C-alpha positions as CSV (number, residue, x, y, z in Angstrom):
1,M,-2.7,8.7,-50.5
2,P,-2.7,8.4,-46.8
3,Q,-2.0,4.8,-45.5
4,A,-4.5,3.1,-43.7
5,A,-4.1,2.8,-39.8
6,P,-3.1,-0.7,-38.5
7,I,-6.1,-2.7,-36.9
8,F,-5.3,-4.6,-33.7
9,E,-7.2,-6.7,-31.2
10,R,-8.6,-4.9,-28.3
11,P,-6.6,-6.0,-25.3
12,Q,-8.5,-8.6,-23.3
13,R,-8.8,-9.5,-19.4
14,W,-6.7,-12.7,-19.6
15,D,-4.2,-11.8,-22.2
16,A,-1.5,-12.2,-19.5
17,P,-2.5,-15.3,-17.4
18,F,-1.1,-15.8,-14.0
19,S,0.7,-18.7,-15.0
20,P,1.0,-20.3,-18.4
21,D,1.2,-23.8,-16.9
22,M,-2.4,-24.0,-15.7
23,T,-3.7,-27.2,-18.1
24,E,-7.1,-28.2,-18.6
25,A,-6.5,-31.0,-16.7
26,A,-5.3,-29.1,-13.5
27,V,-8.9,-26.9,-13.7
28,D,-10.5,-30.1,-13.9
29,R,-8.7,-31.3,-10.5
30,L,-9.5,-27.8,-8.9
31,L,-13.1,-28.2,-9.8
32,T,-13.4,-31.5,-7.9
33,I,-11.8,-29.6,-4.6
34,A,-13.7,-27.5,-2.0
35,P,-14.9,-24.7,-2.2
36,F,-15.0,-24.8,-6.3
37,C,-16.9,-28.1,-6.2
38,H,-19.6,-26.4,-4.5
39,M,-19.5,-23.2,-6.7
40,A,-22.5,-22.9,-9.7
41,A,-21.0,-22.4,-12.7
42,D,-24.1,-21.2,-14.3
43,R,-24.0,-18.1,-12.0
44,F,-20.9,-16.9,-13.9
45,P,-21.3,-14.6,-17.0
46,R,-20.0,-15.9,-20.1
47,R,-17.4,-13.3,-20.3
48,T,-15.8,-14.5,-17.1
49,P,-16.9,-18.3,-16.8
50,L,-15.6,-20.2,-13.4
51,R,-13.3,-22.3,-15.7
52,D,-11.5,-19.7,-17.2
53,I,-11.1,-17.7,-13.7
54,L,-9.3,-20.9,-12.5
55,K,-7.1,-21.2,-15.7
56,N,-6.2,-17.8,-15.9
57,D,-5.9,-16.3,-12.6
58,T,-4.7,-19.1,-10.5
59,R,-1.5,-21.0,-10.4
60,T,0.0,-24.1,-8.3
61,L,2.7,-23.9,-6.2
62,R,5.1,-26.3,-4.7
63,C,6.8,-25.2,-1.4
64,Q,9.3,-27.0,0.3
65,D,10.0,-27.8,4.0
66,G,10.6,-24.1,5.5
67,E,9.7,-22.0,2.5
68,I,8.1,-19.1,3.5
69,I,4.9,-18.4,1.8
70,M,3.5,-15.2,3.6
71,R,5.6,-12.7,5.7
72,Q,3.9,-10.5,8.1
73,G,4.2,-6.9,7.3
74,D,4.3,-7.5,3.7
75,Y,2.0,-6.1,1.0
76,G,0.2,-9.1,-0.9
77,T,-1.7,-9.3,-3.9
78,S,-2.9,-12.9,-3.8
79,A,-4.6,-15.6,-1.7
80,F,-3.8,-19.1,-1.0
81,L,-5.6,-22.3,-0.7
82,I,-3.7,-25.5,0.6
83,L,-4.3,-28.3,-1.7
84,S,-2.1,-31.0,0.0
85,G,0.5,-30.8,2.8
86,G,1.0,-28.7,5.8
87,A,1.9,-25.2,6.7
88,R,2.5,-23.2,10.0
89,V,1.3,-19.9,10.8
90,V,3.5,-18.0,13.5
91,L,1.2,-16.5,16.3
92,N,2.1,-13.5,18.1
93,P,4.6,-11.7,18.8
94,G,5.9,-13.1,15.4
95,L,9.6,-13.6,14.1
96,P,12.4,-11.5,14.8
97,S,13.4,-9.2,11.8
98,E,16.6,-11.2,10.7
99,L,14.4,-14.2,10.2
100,L,12.2,-12.2,7.8
101,G,14.9,-11.3,5.7
102,R,14.9,-7.6,7.2
103,K,17.4,-5.4,9.0
104,E,16.7,-4.6,12.7
105,P,17.1,-1.0,13.2
106,V,19.4,0.3,15.4
107,K,20.2,4.0,16.3
108,K,23.9,5.2,15.8
109,G,25.7,5.9,19.0
110,V,27.8,9.4,19.5
111,W,30.9,7.8,18.3
112,Q,29.0,6.4,14.9
113,T,27.8,9.7,14.3
114,L,31.1,11.6,14.4
115,A,32.7,8.9,12.4
116,Q,30.4,10.0,9.2
117,L,32.4,13.2,9.0
118,W,35.3,11.1,7.9
119,S,33.8,8.7,5.3
120,G,34.0,11.1,2.6
121,G,36.9,9.2,1.1
122,R,35.0,6.1,0.9
123,P,33.8,4.6,-2.6
124,P,30.3,5.5,-3.5
125,E,27.9,2.4,-3.0
126,S,30.3,0.2,-1.5
127,Y,29.6,-2.4,1.4
128,P,31.8,-4.8,3.4
129,R,31.8,-8.3,2.0
130,S,29.6,-9.5,4.6
131,W,27.0,-7.1,3.6
132,W,26.3,-8.9,0.0
133,R,27.2,-12.5,0.8
134,G,24.2,-13.5,2.4
135,V,22.0,-12.9,5.8
136,K,21.4,-15.0,8.8
137,G,18.1,-16.6,9.2
138,V,17.0,-16.8,5.7
139,S,18.3,-18.2,2.4
140,A,17.0,-17.1,-1.3
141,R,17.0,-19.7,-4.0
142,Q,16.2,-19.0,-7.8
143,T,14.0,-21.5,-9.5
144,E,14.4,-22.4,-13.3
145,N,11.8,-20.1,-14.2
146,Q,13.2,-17.2,-12.2
147,D,11.0,-17.2,-9.1
148,V,12.9,-16.6,-5.9
149,R,12.0,-18.7,-2.9
150,V,12.7,-17.9,0.5
151,F,13.6,-20.3,3.2
152,L,14.0,-20.3,6.9
153,Q,17.3,-21.5,7.9
154,D,16.5,-23.6,10.9
155,V,13.1,-24.8,11.1
156,P,13.4,-26.5,14.3
157,R,14.8,-23.8,16.2
158,V,11.8,-21.4,15.1
159,L,9.2,-24.2,16.2
160,D,11.0,-24.3,19.5
161,E,11.5,-20.8,20.4
162,H,8.2,-19.5,18.7
163,R,4.5,-20.2,18.9
164,T,2.8,-21.4,15.9
165,D,-0.4,-23.3,14.9
166,A,-0.8,-25.9,12.2
167,M,-2.8,-25.4,8.8
168,R,-3.8,-28.1,6.7
169,D,-5.6,-29.2,3.3
170,G,-8.5,-27.1,2.4
171,E,-7.8,-23.8,4.8
172,F,-7.6,-20.7,2.7
173,F,-5.6,-17.6,3.8
174,G,-4.2,-14.4,2.5
175,E,-7.6,-13.1,1.4
176,I,-8.0,-10.2,3.8
177,A,-4.7,-8.3,2.8
178,A,-5.0,-9.4,-0.9
179,L,-8.5,-7.8,-1.1
180,S,-8.0,-4.7,1.1
181,R,-4.1,-4.2,0.5
182,M,-3.3,-4.0,4.2
183,P,0.0,-5.6,5.3
184,R,-0.1,-9.4,5.9
185,T,-0.9,-9.9,9.7
186,S,1.0,-13.2,9.8
187,T,4.1,-15.2,8.5
188,I,3.1,-18.8,7.3
189,F,5.6,-21.2,6.3
190,A,5.5,-24.8,4.4
191,E,6.1,-27.8,6.9
192,G,6.8,-31.3,6.3
193,Q,9.5,-33.5,4.2
194,G,7.2,-33.5,1.3
195,G,6.3,-29.6,1.6
196,S,2.9,-28.1,0.7
197,E,1.1,-27.7,-2.8
198,L,-0.9,-24.6,-2.9
199,L,-3.3,-22.8,-5.2
200,E,-2.2,-19.0,-5.2
201,I,-5.4,-16.9,-6.6
202,R,-4.6,-13.3,-7.7
203,W,-6.6,-10.9,-6.3
204,Q,-8.5,-10.3,-9.8
205,G,-9.6,-13.7,-9.9
206,L,-10.7,-13.9,-6.1
207,R,-12.6,-10.6,-6.6
208,D,-14.7,-12.4,-9.3
209,L,-15.0,-15.5,-7.3
210,M,-16.5,-13.7,-4.6
211,K,-18.7,-11.5,-6.8
212,Y,-20.5,-14.7,-8.5
213,D,-20.4,-17.1,-5.4
214,D,-22.6,-16.1,-2.5
215,A,-20.7,-18.9,-0.3
216,L,-17.3,-17.9,-0.9
217,R,-18.2,-14.0,-0.3
218,T,-20.0,-15.0,2.8
219,H,-17.2,-16.7,3.9
220,I,-14.4,-14.2,3.6
221,N,-16.6,-11.5,4.5
222,K,-17.3,-13.5,7.9
223,I,-13.6,-13.8,8.4
224,Y,-12.9,-10.0,7.7
225,R,-15.6,-9.3,10.1
226,E,-13.9,-11.5,12.8
227,R,-10.2,-10.8,12.3
228,A,-10.1,-7.1,10.9
229,L,-13.1,-5.2,11.2
230,A,-13.4,-5.2,15.1
231,S,-9.8,-4.3,15.8
232,Y,-10.8,-1.0,13.4
233,L,-13.7,-0.1,15.0
234,N,-12.4,-0.2,18.3
235,A,-9.5,2.4,17.3
236,H,-11.7,4.6,15.2
237,P,-13.1,7.8,17.0
238,L,-16.7,7.6,15.4
239,F,-17.1,3.9,17.2
240,Q,-15.0,4.4,20.4
241,H,-18.2,5.6,22.6
242,L,-20.2,2.6,21.8
243,A,-20.6,-0.6,23.8
244,G,-19.1,-3.6,22.8
245,E,-22.2,-5.3,21.8
246,Q,-23.3,-1.9,19.5
247,R,-20.2,-2.3,17.9
248,A,-20.8,-5.8,17.0
249,R,-24.2,-5.0,15.8
250,V,-22.7,-2.2,13.7
251,A,-19.9,-4.5,12.2
252,S,-22.5,-6.8,11.4
253,Q,-24.5,-4.0,9.1
254,I,-21.1,-2.5,7.5
255,E,-21.0,-2.9,3.7
256,F,-17.6,-3.3,1.8
257,A,-16.6,-1.7,-1.4
258,T,-13.4,-1.6,-3.6
259,Y,-13.1,1.3,-6.2
260,G,-10.2,2.0,-8.8
261,D,-7.5,0.0,-10.1
262,Y,-5.2,-2.6,-7.6
263,D,-2.2,-1.5,-9.9
264,W,-3.0,1.9,-10.0
265,S,0.7,3.0,-9.9
266,G,1.4,1.6,-13.6
267,E,-1.7,3.1,-15.0
268,Y,-0.8,6.4,-13.4
269,K,2.5,6.6,-14.8
270,R,1.1,5.7,-18.4
271,L,-1.3,8.5,-18.0
272,A,1.0,11.0,-16.6
273,Q,3.7,10.3,-19.4
274,A,0.7,10.7,-21.9
275,G,-0.5,13.8,-20.2
276,T,-4.2,12.4,-20.6
277,M,-4.9,12.3,-16.8
278,K,-8.1,13.7,-16.1
279,P,-10.5,13.7,-12.5
280,E,-13.2,12.3,-14.7
281,Q,-11.5,9.4,-15.4
282,E,-11.6,8.4,-11.7
283,P,-14.6,5.9,-10.6
284,V,-17.3,8.0,-8.7
285,I,-17.9,6.4,-5.0
286,V,-20.5,9.3,-4.2
287,Q,-22.1,11.4,-6.6
288,Q,-22.9,15.3,-5.7
289,G,-26.7,15.5,-5.1
290,D,-27.3,11.8,-4.4
291,Y,-29.5,10.6,-1.1
292,P,-26.9,10.5,1.8
293,N,-27.1,6.5,2.1
294,G,-24.5,6.3,4.5
295,V,-21.0,7.3,5.9
296,V,-18.2,6.2,4.0
297,L,-14.9,5.2,5.7
298,V,-11.7,5.1,3.8
299,R,-10.0,1.8,5.1
300,A,-7.2,1.8,2.7
301,G,-6.1,4.4,-0.5
302,F,-7.4,7.9,-1.3
303,G,-10.8,9.6,-2.3
304,R,-11.0,13.2,-3.9
305,V,-13.3,15.4,-2.5
306,G,-14.8,17.5,-5.4
307,Q,-17.6,19.7,-6.6
308,K,-19.4,20.4,-9.8
309,Y,-17.9,23.7,-11.5
310,G,-19.2,24.9,-14.7
311,A,-19.2,21.8,-17.3
312,G,-16.5,20.1,-15.1
313,E,-15.7,20.1,-11.4
314,R,-12.9,21.2,-9.2
315,T,-10.9,19.7,-6.5
316,L,-11.6,20.7,-2.8
317,N,-9.6,18.1,-0.7
318,Y,-8.5,14.5,-0.7
319,I,-9.3,12.0,2.0
320,G,-7.2,9.1,3.4
321,A,-7.0,5.8,5.5
322,G,-9.1,6.6,8.8
323,Q,-11.4,9.4,7.3
324,A,-14.7,9.8,6.7
325,F,-17.2,11.2,4.0
326,G,-20.8,12.0,4.5
327,L,-21.0,12.3,7.9
328,R,-22.3,16.0,8.1
329,E,-25.1,15.3,5.7
330,V,-26.1,12.1,7.7
331,A,-25.8,14.0,11.0
332,H,-27.7,17.0,9.6
333,N,-30.9,14.8,8.4
334,W,-30.7,12.9,12.0
335,R,-31.1,16.5,13.8
336,T,-33.2,18.0,11.3
337,P,-35.6,15.6,9.4
338,S,-37.9,18.1,8.4
339,A,-35.2,19.7,6.2
340,P,-33.1,17.2,4.8
341,V,-30.1,17.8,2.4
342,S,-28.6,15.8,-0.3
343,M,-24.8,15.3,-0.7
344,Q,-23.1,18.4,-1.1
345,F,-20.1,17.1,-2.8
346,M,-18.8,14.1,-4.9
347,L,-16.2,11.6,-4.2
348,R,-13.9,9.9,-6.5
349,A,-11.6,7.2,-6.1
350,I,-7.7,7.9,-6.6
351,G,-6.0,4.8,-7.6
352,Y,-7.3,1.9,-5.4
353,T,-9.5,2.6,-2.8
354,H,-10.8,0.5,-0.2
355,L,-14.0,1.6,1.6
356,L,-16.2,0.5,4.6
357,I,-19.6,1.9,4.4
358,V,-21.9,2.4,7.4
359,P,-25.7,2.5,6.3
360,T,-27.6,5.8,7.4
361,R,-30.1,3.6,9.3
362,V,-27.1,2.1,11.5
363,M,-25.6,5.8,11.9
364,E,-29.1,7.3,13.0
365,E,-30.0,4.1,15.5
366,I,-26.6,3.0,17.2
367,V,-23.6,5.6,16.3
368,L,-25.0,9.3,16.2
369,P,-27.1,9.0,19.6
370,S,-23.9,7.8,21.3
371,L,-21.8,10.9,20.2
372,P,-21.1,13.7,22.4
373,A,-23.0,16.9,21.1
374,H,-19.5,18.7,20.9
375,E,-18.3,16.0,18.5
376,L,-21.3,16.0,16.1
377,P,-20.4,17.9,13.0
378,P,-22.4,21.3,12.6
379,P,-25.4,21.6,10.3
380,V,-24.7,22.1,6.4
381,E,-26.5,25.7,6.6
382,A,-23.4,26.5,9.0
383,V,-21.2,26.2,6.1
384,A,-19.9,29.6,5.0
385,E,-18.9,28.6,1.3
386,P,-19.4,25.7,-0.7
387,G,-15.9,24.5,-0.4
388,G,-16.1,24.3,3.4
389,L,-17.5,20.6,3.6
390,V,-14.9,17.9,3.5
391,A,-14.1,15.1,5.8
392,G,-12.6,14.9,9.4
393,P,-12.5,17.9,11.0
394,D,-14.2,19.7,8.3
395,K,-11.8,22.4,7.9
396,R,-10.9,23.7,4.2
397,P,-7.4,23.5,3.1
398,K,-5.4,26.6,3.5
399,V,-3.4,26.2,0.0
400,S,-4.0,27.4,-3.1
401,S,-6.3,25.7,-5.6
402,E,-3.4,25.3,-7.9
403,T,-1.1,23.8,-5.4
404,L,-3.9,21.5,-4.4
405,E,-4.7,20.5,-8.2
406,F,-0.7,19.4,-8.1
407,L,-0.5,17.7,-5.0
408,T,-3.7,15.6,-6.4
409,A,-2.8,15.2,-9.9
410,N,0.7,13.9,-9.1
411,R,-0.7,11.9,-6.0
412,F,1.7,13.3,-3.6
413,F,-0.6,13.2,-0.8
414,N,0.3,9.5,-0.6
415,G,3.6,10.8,1.0
416,T,3.9,10.7,4.8
417,A,7.3,12.5,4.8
418,T,7.5,14.1,1.5
419,M,10.6,16.4,0.6
420,V,9.3,19.6,-0.1
421,I,11.2,22.6,-1.2
422,D,10.7,26.3,-1.4
423,L,12.4,27.3,-4.7
424,D,12.2,31.0,-3.4
425,R,14.3,30.5,-0.5
426,C,16.4,27.5,-1.9
427,T,20.1,29.0,-3.1
428,R,21.0,25.5,-4.9
429,C,23.8,25.4,-2.4
430,D,23.4,21.3,-2.4
431,D,24.4,21.4,1.6
432,C,21.3,18.7,1.5
433,V,22.6,16.4,-0.6
434,R,26.3,16.7,0.8
435,A,24.6,15.9,4.4
436,C,22.7,13.2,2.9
437,A,25.8,11.5,1.5
438,S,27.8,11.9,4.7
439,T,25.1,10.5,7.0
440,H,24.8,7.3,4.7
441,D,28.7,6.8,4.1
442,N,29.3,8.4,0.9
443,N,26.0,7.2,-0.5
444,P,23.4,9.8,-1.2
445,R,19.8,9.0,-1.3
446,F,17.8,11.3,-3.2
447,L,17.8,13.9,-6.1
448,R,17.3,17.6,-5.4
449,H,15.0,18.1,-8.4
450,G,11.5,17.0,-9.1
451,P,8.0,18.3,-10.2
452,A,7.2,21.7,-9.2
453,S,4.3,24.4,-9.2
454,G,4.9,28.0,-8.5
455,R,7.6,28.3,-5.8
456,L,6.9,24.7,-4.4
457,M,9.0,21.8,-5.8
458,I,8.5,18.1,-4.5
459,A,12.0,16.5,-4.9
460,N,12.7,12.7,-6.1
461,A,13.2,11.5,-2.7
462,C,11.1,8.5,-0.8
463,M,7.7,9.7,0.7
464,H,7.4,7.0,2.9
465,C,4.0,6.5,1.4
466,A,0.5,5.5,3.5
467,D,0.0,3.1,0.4
468,P,3.7,2.1,-0.4
469,V,3.0,0.5,-3.9
470,C,6.9,-0.3,-4.1
471,M,6.6,-3.2,-1.4
472,L,4.3,-5.1,-3.7
473,G,6.1,-8.2,-4.9
474,C,9.4,-8.0,-3.2
475,P,10.6,-11.7,-2.9
476,T,12.8,-11.4,-0.2
477,G,11.1,-8.8,2.0
478,A,14.1,-6.5,1.6
479,I,12.0,-3.4,1.3
480,H,9.8,-2.9,4.2
481,R,8.6,-0.9,7.0
482,E,10.9,-0.8,9.8
483,S,9.7,-0.8,13.6
484,F,10.5,2.9,14.7
485,A,8.0,4.8,13.1
486,G,6.8,3.0,10.2
487,Q,9.6,4.4,7.5
488,V,9.8,2.2,4.6
489,V,13.5,1.1,4.0
490,I,15.6,-1.3,1.9
491,N,17.8,-4.0,3.8
492,P,20.8,-4.2,1.4
493,L,21.9,-7.4,2.7
494,T,18.6,-9.4,1.0
495,C,18.0,-7.3,-1.9
496,I,18.6,-9.2,-4.8
497,G,18.2,-6.2,-7.4
498,C,15.1,-7.6,-9.2
499,K,13.6,-4.3,-9.9
500,A,10.4,-4.8,-8.6
501,C,10.0,-2.0,-6.0
502,Y,11.8,0.3,-8.6
503,N,9.4,-0.5,-11.3
504,N,6.5,-0.1,-8.9
505,C,7.3,3.1,-7.5
506,P,5.3,5.8,-9.3
507,Y,7.6,9.0,-8.2
508,E,10.7,7.8,-9.3
509,A,12.3,7.5,-6.0
510,I,14.2,4.4,-6.2
511,R,17.1,4.0,-8.1
512,M,19.1,0.7,-9.0
513,V,22.9,1.0,-8.2
514,D,25.7,-1.0,-9.2
515,I,27.4,-2.1,-5.5
516,R,31.4,-2.2,-4.9
517,D,33.6,-3.3,-2.4
518,A,35.6,-1.5,0.1
519,S,38.3,-1.1,-2.2
520,G,36.1,0.6,-5.0
521,G,35.9,-2.5,-7.4
522,F,32.2,-3.6,-8.8
523,V,31.0,-6.8,-7.1
524,L,30.2,-9.2,-10.3
525,D,28.4,-12.3,-10.5
526,Q,29.0,-15.5,-12.1
527,E,28.4,-14.1,-15.6
528,L,30.8,-11.4,-14.6
529,K,28.0,-8.7,-14.5
530,P,28.0,-6.0,-11.8
531,I,25.4,-6.7,-9.1
532,S,22.8,-3.9,-8.5
533,K,20.7,-3.3,-5.7
534,A,17.6,-0.8,-5.0
535,T,18.5,2.3,-2.9
536,K,16.2,5.0,-1.6
537,C,16.0,7.5,1.4
538,D,15.4,5.5,4.6
539,L,14.7,9.3,6.5
540,C,18.0,8.7,8.2
541,V,16.1,6.2,10.4
542,E,19.2,5.3,12.7
543,N,20.2,9.1,13.0
544,R,19.1,10.3,16.3
545,G,18.6,13.8,15.2
546,G,16.4,13.0,12.3
547,P,16.6,13.3,8.3
548,A,19.8,15.3,7.9
549,C,18.7,17.0,4.7
550,E,16.3,18.7,6.5
551,R,18.8,19.7,9.5
552,A,21.9,21.0,6.8
553,C,19.4,23.5,4.7
554,P,20.9,26.8,6.0
555,H,17.7,28.7,4.8
556,G,15.0,26.5,6.0
557,A,14.0,25.8,2.3
558,L,13.5,22.3,2.6
559,A,11.1,20.2,5.0
560,R,9.8,16.7,5.5
561,I,6.3,17.1,5.6
562,N,2.9,14.6,5.8
563,L,0.9,15.7,3.0
564,N,-2.1,14.3,4.8
565,N,-2.3,17.4,6.5
566,L,-2.5,20.4,4.3
567,D,-2.6,22.6,7.4
568,V,1.1,21.8,8.1
569,L,2.1,22.5,4.3
570,A,0.2,25.7,4.6
571,R,1.8,26.8,7.6
572,W,5.4,26.0,6.1
573,L,4.9,27.9,2.9
574,K,4.0,31.1,5.1
């Protein structure tokens, strides 16, 4: 007789609260403090009441003098409210890299480059003692609950040499980066002998508070329009022809939207391993056949452009940050109102997508009349085939549909410097691996294998993603974008081996290695366990000649390609 299947409770939103230490008394206190005391609890639904949001999606932090709360350039998932004490925000140009736990990139000279040829005898993953004893400028301490706190070592010097501004009780910060998944724009540290008491709100709670409280939503949207939206519109080609007053009118009418799962990398890996990932599971942003209500601008993340095909749909292209969807339909209807068209294709969110939507009325009254005739997209009737309508320059990708589905299903379009290998040309000589090891003091930084489709293979090497989820949660700032060209690098001095980046990376491009000293012996901690650090491809950022793997391939079988541009991939494959 078959055994009955076990029955479990369905997972709930707050099975894993932000902090188990949030008590009912702490929630009572928050409800007496602005902005929470001004919120109408009856506007929140029973499934997500205000009190439960505060108890499960927030936590209180005690920060000591000089402790870094938020670091410029980091990717954060939460916002902060100062409950008591003070903090300092560092104004532009900001703090130097060494004070933020990062390594200042320096290009290798001629002699250093030549010396790489004789580094083969060095033990693998070995560093001088100075590299794993600490770093100048910051210090890290671990609390009893395993949290890592990072401190500026010389606060008076920072205050003397850098412009800062004071922040006091009741000030809110970090909300823009938390909601849009953009890098933090400023460094903020605690100030004063008594330190600061902060309320940290994770993005899920912040989203729900904004959803059901008009005042908070209005406040945060106002800050977003003032601090981030104006600079974005100034740089976007659609709005560069507008006068300042016109851009301000556009900014005041733009709508904000987010789709998908913020922690998409974990969900992606789970679905990929289970083999149940399907395009139909991705949230629909714009449905094919709908009336064009506006032009969708991708602020962060990616969207899949698709078309109904039989009983399902097929992928035509994908669009990323800075690209637009729906411009051709809106422009067509503006020029020929007597023959309007609906949306020709659908747009789905891939992972987490943050959008700006410019309403059709604003496009017709302000934006389209300002564009030169040659910059207007052609009418919809001019498209020769249904697959021709995509965003941006409106060119159909010149790669096969199989390759496009392969890249999209694996999220490889996220890579700005993806290692692609043509298996028909590759002879498996491993010259690329040896060149990588030689360049990095006998420490290879990638594996010459990975997912493949036909003749195309994507190697397990860091792709230096446009949306680098590996940078979420690094406590010391060891993994960061450096200043040369935005490559994602790891500073071995400040990496503490917490595995946050290793666990977040959806492409298996980061490895944890046990480090050694110059004699080849393992470096041990107080418990006599080997100390591990994260390692990955740094795109040979310190080399003047570019990636050594690409230069070493004798057959032209390997290239580092920005997969945001499919034309480049198509030309290379040919």
